[in-house]
Backbone bond lengths (Angstrom), bond angles and torsions (degrees), N, CA, C in turn:
res aa  C-N    CA-C-N  psi(-1)  N-CA   C-N-CA  omega(-1)  CA-C   N-CA-C  phi
1 M - - - 1.455 - - 1.508 110.80 -
2 D 1.239 118.44 134.86 1.509 117.75 173.67 1.498 108.58 -88.04
3 G 1.324 109.24 -179.68 1.521 116.61 -170.78 1.560 112.36 -60.45
4 M 1.209 116.83 -33.20 1.459 122.99 -177.01 1.484 110.64 -68.89
5 D 1.281 118.95 -38.59 1.427 125.72 176.52 1.547 111.87 -63.03
6 L 1.300 118.07 -45.10 1.425 124.41 175.69 1.538 112.27 -66.73
7 A 1.357 117.15 -36.62 1.496 118.52 176.09 1.499 109.36 -69.65
8 G 1.417 114.59 -34.69 1.546 115.50 175.85 1.448 112.04 -66.23
9 A 1.358 119.04 -33.39 1.459 121.61 -175.56 1.490 106.60 -74.61
10 R 1.361 118.18 -37.80 1.462 118.32 173.78 1.488 112.84 -62.84
11 D 1.290 120.22 -40.98 1.438 125.55 179.13 1.497 111.17 -66.52
12 G 1.268 119.78 -38.70 1.488 126.03 177.16 1.489 110.37 -67.26
13 F 1.279 118.12 -45.87 1.450 123.94 171.97 1.474 113.07 -55.85
14 R 1.289 120.21 -48.23 1.422 126.12 -178.31 1.621 109.54 -62.55
15 A 1.288 112.52 -47.01 1.515 118.01 176.68 1.564 109.34 -60.43
16 A 1.262 115.02 -51.22 1.551 116.33 178.92 1.542 112.98 -57.52
17 A 1.385 113.30 -43.18 1.512 118.93 -179.13 1.503 108.60 -61.27
18 G 1.286 117.11 -39.78 1.530 119.43 179.13 1.467 111.11 -62.28
19 G 1.296 115.56 -42.99 1.502 120.99 -176.12 1.572 106.83 -73.91
20 A 1.354 117.49 -38.10 1.480 118.27 -178.94 1.644 109.56 -70.05
21 A 1.284 115.70 -32.07 1.415 117.71 175.93 1.529 114.48 -64.91
22 L 1.375 107.89 -46.38 1.534 113.65 176.40 1.503 109.78 -65.46
23 G 1.244 123.17 -47.33 1.462 122.78 174.44 1.476 114.74 -53.67
24 A 1.306 117.39 -44.72 1.443 120.96 178.66 1.554 110.55 -65.08
25 G 1.324 118.07 -38.77 1.542 121.66 -179.22 1.569 107.06 -65.88
26 V 1.265 115.67 -41.88 1.473 119.26 177.07 1.435 112.43 -60.13
27 A 1.332 117.22 -48.61 1.503 124.34 -179.76 1.531 112.34 -61.36
28 L 1.305 113.09 -42.15 1.507 119.22 178.59 1.462 110.14 -66.43
29 A 1.332 119.33 -41.04 1.428 118.94 178.64 1.424 115.67 -67.79
30 A 1.436 121.31 -35.43 1.391 130.47 175.39 1.568 105.34 -64.71
31 W 1.324 119.67 -41.81 1.445 122.38 -177.79 1.600 106.94 -65.81
32 A 1.270 115.40 -42.55 1.459 116.89 179.11 1.490 115.78 -64.23
33 V 1.284 115.16 -39.43 1.455 120.45 175.80 1.607 107.20 -65.43
34 S 1.256 118.25 -41.43 1.493 123.89 175.94 1.534 107.19 -56.30
35 A 1.378 117.83 -44.20 1.361 118.44 -174.90 1.483 111.56 -68.31
36 V 1.388 118.65 -38.94 1.411 123.94 -175.26 1.510 109.83 -72.48
37 I 1.385 115.83 -48.44 1.475 119.81 -173.72 1.642 113.81 -90.07
38 G 1.288 111.82 -39.51 1.472 120.28 -169.08 1.547 112.42 -101.36
39 D 1.307 109.77 -145.41 1.527 114.67 -174.35 1.567 107.36 -97.26
40 G 1.268 124.03 1.96 1.454 126.98 172.38 1.528 111.27 86.18
41 A 1.209 118.25 -0.06 1.479 120.86 172.28 1.548 110.71 -74.71
42 F 1.410 115.09 145.93 1.444 119.69 176.74 1.535 109.04 -67.59
43 P 1.373 113.14 133.57 1.495 114.41 -179.68 1.525 108.59 -74.62
44 A 1.339 118.53 115.87 1.396 121.56 -169.66 1.557 112.32 -69.98
45 Y 1.340 113.90 -21.56 1.408 119.26 -178.56 1.619 111.27 -70.20
46 L 1.299 113.27 -9.46 1.485 116.35 179.76 1.568 111.42 -85.14
47 L 1.290 120.00 -6.23 1.452 120.33 -174.56 1.542 114.01 -66.50
48 G 1.373 113.97 -37.19 1.490 118.25 176.30 1.474 112.29 -68.84
49 P 1.403 117.79 -54.79 1.442 117.64 -179.04 1.543 115.11 -66.24
50 L 1.338 118.07 -5.07 1.459 117.89 176.27 1.610 109.02 -62.38
51 L 1.326 118.12 -28.42 1.486 121.97 179.58 1.557 110.69 -79.65
52 M 1.326 120.80 -20.47 1.478 120.64 -169.98 1.533 116.57 -59.77
53 P 1.296 116.75 -37.15 1.408 117.40 -173.57 1.620 109.44 -69.95
54 A 1.260 118.17 -14.58 1.497 119.22 177.72 1.464 112.22 -70.77
55 T 1.271 120.47 -26.07 1.436 121.33 178.00 1.568 112.02 -60.88
56 G 1.279 110.30 -34.17 1.545 108.39 -176.08 1.524 107.76 -78.91
57 F 1.307 121.89 -26.41 1.476 118.44 169.63 1.551 119.32 -80.65
58 V 1.340 115.82 -23.96 1.451 115.98 176.67 1.628 112.06 -88.33
59 A 1.358 115.55 -11.12 1.442 115.97 -177.11 1.419 112.50 -66.40
60 P 1.321 125.73 -33.60 1.484 125.81 176.67 1.633 110.17 -62.44
61 L 1.412 114.14 -36.87 1.429 115.62 177.92 1.570 108.83 -68.35
62 W 1.305 119.39 -30.85 1.485 121.26 -175.32 1.504 101.62 -74.11
63 R 1.236 122.48 -38.12 1.477 119.61 -177.59 1.515 114.71 -76.99
64 E 1.233 116.38 -37.21 1.548 117.40 -178.83 1.520 115.28 -81.45
65 R 1.310 115.12 -20.88 1.526 120.73 -179.93 1.472 114.91 -116.77
66 P 1.405 118.52 66.97 1.411 119.28 -173.12 1.540 113.35 -80.63
67 G 1.338 118.99 -0.97 1.466 120.58 -171.76 1.546 115.11 -62.36
68 H 1.297 121.44 -49.50 1.385 127.28 -177.48 1.513 113.44 -131.22
69 R 1.356 114.24 28.93 1.465 113.39 -179.44 1.429 120.34 -66.45
70 R 1.322 118.41 -25.86 1.504 119.25 178.01 1.528 110.18 -68.15
71 P 1.376 124.89 -55.56 1.362 124.08 -179.62 1.540 111.57 -63.92
72 A 1.367 114.62 -35.94 1.459 120.67 -177.74 1.598 108.33 -66.14
73 T 1.297 120.57 -35.56 1.350 124.97 178.18 1.554 109.39 -65.70
74 L 1.305 115.12 -44.82 1.487 118.55 -179.06 1.490 111.40 -62.11
75 V 1.347 116.72 -41.49 1.372 121.48 -176.36 1.413 111.00 -71.30
76 A 1.332 117.82 -43.12 1.494 123.90 176.67 1.571 113.93 -62.20
77 L 1.241 115.84 -39.48 1.478 117.58 175.40 1.515 112.80 -71.97
78 A 1.301 117.19 -37.18 1.465 118.83 175.19 1.536 107.40 -65.06
79 A 1.182 121.48 -45.99 1.537 120.51 179.10 1.542 110.18 -58.08
80 A 1.359 118.95 -42.88 1.393 125.08 -174.92 1.665 104.57 -60.00
81 L 1.328 111.94 -46.08 1.434 117.64 -176.28 1.604 109.92 -65.26
82 L 1.247 112.67 -35.27 1.536 119.17 179.54 1.605 107.76 -68.96
83 V 1.276 116.67 -40.22 1.416 120.17 -179.72 1.510 109.94 -65.27
84 M 1.354 116.25 -43.44 1.467 117.53 175.35 1.460 115.72 -63.82
85 A 1.363 119.08 -39.82 1.374 125.73 -178.39 1.616 107.39 -66.77
86 A 1.385 115.63 -44.06 1.485 113.90 177.24 1.494 113.09 -63.24
87 A 1.398 112.73 -41.81 1.547 112.94 175.30 1.513 115.48 -58.56
88 A 1.347 114.31 -41.92 1.461 116.29 179.90 1.511 111.87 -65.47
89 A 1.223 118.58 -37.78 1.488 123.25 176.82 1.542 111.26 -70.41
90 A 1.253 118.22 -39.02 1.487 122.07 -178.08 1.457 115.99 -77.47
91 V 1.275 117.96 -44.89 1.344 124.72 -176.91 1.486 122.95 -119.79
92 G 1.271 110.65 -0.27 1.496 117.04 -171.45 1.534 116.39 -66.20
93 D 1.391 114.99 -28.10 1.432 117.11 177.39 1.503 112.22 -80.58
94 R 1.307 115.17 -23.00 1.486 118.69 -179.05 1.463 112.48 -85.19
95 L 1.363 121.94 -12.05 1.349 124.28 179.69 1.550 114.08 -78.28
96 E 1.285 115.57 143.14 1.554 114.62 176.22 1.413 110.75 -73.86
97 E 1.327 116.36 150.73 1.401 124.76 178.08 1.540 110.93 -115.72
98 G 1.240 117.08 149.33 1.430 125.61 -177.51 1.520 109.14 -66.25
99 P 1.354 114.05 -178.48 1.365 122.41 -179.95 1.568 117.21 -60.78
100 D 1.277 114.94 -31.38 1.534 123.33 -179.45 1.491 106.33 -115.20
101 N 1.290 121.65 39.03 1.476 125.34 176.23 1.475 109.60 58.94
102 E 1.312 118.08 30.37 1.515 118.36 175.63 1.494 108.28 -92.63
103 P 1.308 112.62 161.55 1.530 115.08 -173.74 1.619 104.93 -79.15
104 T 1.286 112.07 155.14 1.450 118.71 -176.39 1.543 110.12 -107.39
105 A 1.287 115.14 -174.18 1.483 119.65 -178.67 1.451 114.25 -59.18
106 W 1.293 123.84 -25.78 1.398 124.53 176.59 1.459 118.20 -60.37
107 W 1.226 115.76 -17.74 1.553 117.63 177.54 1.555 107.16 -76.66
108 G 1.334 119.97 -25.90 1.409 128.46 -176.09 1.577 109.35 -49.17
109 P 1.365 121.18 -56.18 1.460 121.87 -176.20 1.484 108.58 -64.29
110 L 1.392 120.44 -32.32 1.512 118.77 179.60 1.546 109.49 -66.66
111 Y 1.371 117.31 -36.41 1.457 119.18 173.16 1.572 111.84 -59.14
112 L 1.251 111.60 -41.74 1.518 116.32 -173.71 1.476 110.90 -73.21
113 V 1.368 117.88 -33.69 1.501 120.00 171.34 1.533 111.75 -64.58
114 A 1.342 116.21 -40.60 1.459 117.26 176.48 1.496 111.74 -60.90
115 L 1.341 116.34 -36.88 1.366 123.89 -174.82 1.660 108.65 -68.39
116 L 1.324 111.69 -43.52 1.540 116.39 176.43 1.522 110.90 -62.08
117 V 1.307 116.86 -43.06 1.506 118.38 179.03 1.468 111.89 -61.23
118 S 1.391 116.40 -41.68 1.474 123.53 -171.25 1.600 104.75 -72.02
119 G 1.355 117.94 -48.98 1.381 117.84 -178.91 1.565 113.13 -62.72
120 T 1.236 123.18 -39.17 1.468 131.47 176.01 1.543 111.28 -59.67
121 L 1.313 114.05 -46.94 1.517 119.28 177.37 1.541 112.92 -72.24
122 F 1.360 117.95 -34.72 1.449 117.16 172.99 1.529 111.01 -66.43
123 G 1.257 118.75 -45.72 1.466 120.19 177.14 1.529 113.69 -57.70
124 A 1.289 117.93 -41.95 1.473 124.41 -176.24 1.596 109.34 -71.73
125 L 1.260 118.78 -34.55 1.415 120.97 -174.55 1.547 114.11 -97.19
126 A 1.341 122.09 -14.35 1.358 122.18 -173.72 1.485 117.06 -74.50
127 G 1.371 118.98 -7.11 1.398 122.36 174.68 1.586 109.09 87.17
128 P 1.294 108.28 171.02 1.575 115.92 -175.15 1.524 111.07 -67.11
129 P 1.287 112.27 152.74 1.500 120.56 174.47 1.540 114.47 -53.69
130 G 1.286 118.81 134.52 1.439 119.46 176.77 1.589 118.47 71.93
131 A 1.353 111.26 14.66 1.479 113.04 171.11 1.462 115.38 -73.95
132 E 1.363 115.36 157.88 1.503 119.06 178.01 1.532 112.30 -58.28
133 P 1.329 114.33 134.50 1.503 114.51 -176.02 1.526 110.01 -63.77
134 G 1.346 111.20 134.70 1.546 116.47 176.50 1.597 109.20 -79.35
135 R 1.274 113.91 156.43 1.425 119.50 -176.68 1.470 116.65 -112.98
136 S 1.463 111.69 -1.40 1.493 115.84 -173.62 1.541 104.75 -109.29
137 W 1.384 110.08 150.75 1.448 119.05 177.39 1.526 111.81 -89.26
138 L 1.269 121.52 -9.76 1.397 129.00 -175.80 1.526 117.87 -122.52
139 C 1.380 109.67 -32.88 1.542 113.60 -175.78 1.514 111.94 -95.04
140 F 1.257 115.41 136.28 1.533 120.24 169.24 1.626 106.64 -85.63
141 T 1.305 115.42 94.31 1.394 116.91 -171.52 1.557 110.74 -57.91
142 G 1.332 112.76 141.84 1.473 117.14 -179.33 1.538 113.04 80.98
143 R 1.353 117.46 -4.53 1.504 115.42 176.31 1.499 104.94 -101.12
144 G 1.443 110.86 154.79 1.477 119.58 175.65 1.532 114.03 -77.12
145 R 1.290 109.44 178.65 1.426 121.94 179.00 1.505 113.56 -64.67
146 R 1.366 115.41 -37.30 1.425 121.60 177.86 1.593 110.42 -64.26
147 Y 1.254 119.54 -37.24 1.522 121.64 177.32 1.457 107.39 -66.67
148 H 1.351 122.66 -49.59 1.442 123.59 172.60 1.542 117.71 -52.19
149 L 1.282 111.28 -42.74 1.446 120.46 179.87 1.533 112.57 -63.24
150 V 1.391 116.04 -41.01 1.368 122.60 176.59 1.417 113.20 -64.36
151 V 1.413 113.60 -50.46 1.573 117.58 -174.26 1.520 110.37 -66.24
152 Y 1.392 113.64 -53.85 1.512 115.65 -175.32 1.541 113.02 -81.47
153 G 1.355 121.98 -18.50 1.430 122.69 170.53 1.548 110.60 -72.31
154 G 1.397 111.94 -40.19 1.465 116.43 177.84 1.488 111.58 -63.87
155 L 1.335 116.76 -41.19 1.455 120.79 178.91 1.548 110.25 -62.62
156 A 1.336 114.70 -44.71 1.417 119.29 178.07 1.578 114.35 -63.15
157 A 1.243 113.65 -41.57 1.508 121.26 -179.50 1.625 105.57 -62.35
158 A 1.361 115.08 -45.60 1.455 118.54 178.10 1.446 113.85 -62.85
159 S 1.367 115.12 -35.88 1.448 118.76 176.29 1.491 113.61 -60.55
160 V 1.445 114.10 -47.23 1.380 117.82 179.05 1.569 113.48 -60.98
161 L 1.338 114.32 -41.40 1.411 115.29 -179.22 1.525 109.31 -67.43
162 V 1.206 124.61 -41.74 1.448 125.01 178.04 1.543 110.11 -63.58
163 A 1.358 119.10 -42.16 1.476 120.32 172.05 1.487 114.57 -55.91
164 G 1.339 116.55 -40.91 1.413 121.69 174.64 1.471 113.69 -67.00
165 L 1.292 119.01 -36.19 1.471 123.31 174.66 1.513 111.69 -68.60
166 V 1.303 120.15 -39.52 1.443 123.53 177.81 1.625 108.53 -66.68
167 V 1.241 117.09 -43.09 1.429 118.42 -175.78 1.511 109.03 -72.97
168 A 1.316 120.40 -36.08 1.454 121.00 178.60 1.483 110.13 -76.31
169 G 1.291 119.18 -28.40 1.492 122.60 176.56 1.532 116.69 -76.20
170 G 1.371 111.68 -29.24 1.479 120.88 -169.73 1.399 109.21 -106.53
């Protein structure tokens, strides 16, 4: 990776960390309100919206790095799904479940880890700021075959490892 990719990874991690911090703050505030007013259980419906604040922090990266944002988005989302699948296979049985077999607060940190991985990958793969917008959903325009092989081969290898983990755990 050249210096621009590392700077992009740092920018992506910072953006995702800001969104994760805001999401965690909202979740903790809702949990505190539930503890004061309700039964003290973590509201399971907040697990999905925990990720929503990240879009506000990652949006500037999307605007300033148009070069490879389409394939970078696909790879980042696939990696986030792989992190969640690996986490579900590795620790899913050990986590407590709510009264109606709903997920509990312990899934929140796993969502936030997936968000950090996704933001960092997006920042690293989206290309330098101000680059010419790419038109392909799969090709990183101007990058060689070796770059594509590393990115998509790494994603395929991670998919195989997670599939093995899911099969072995389930």
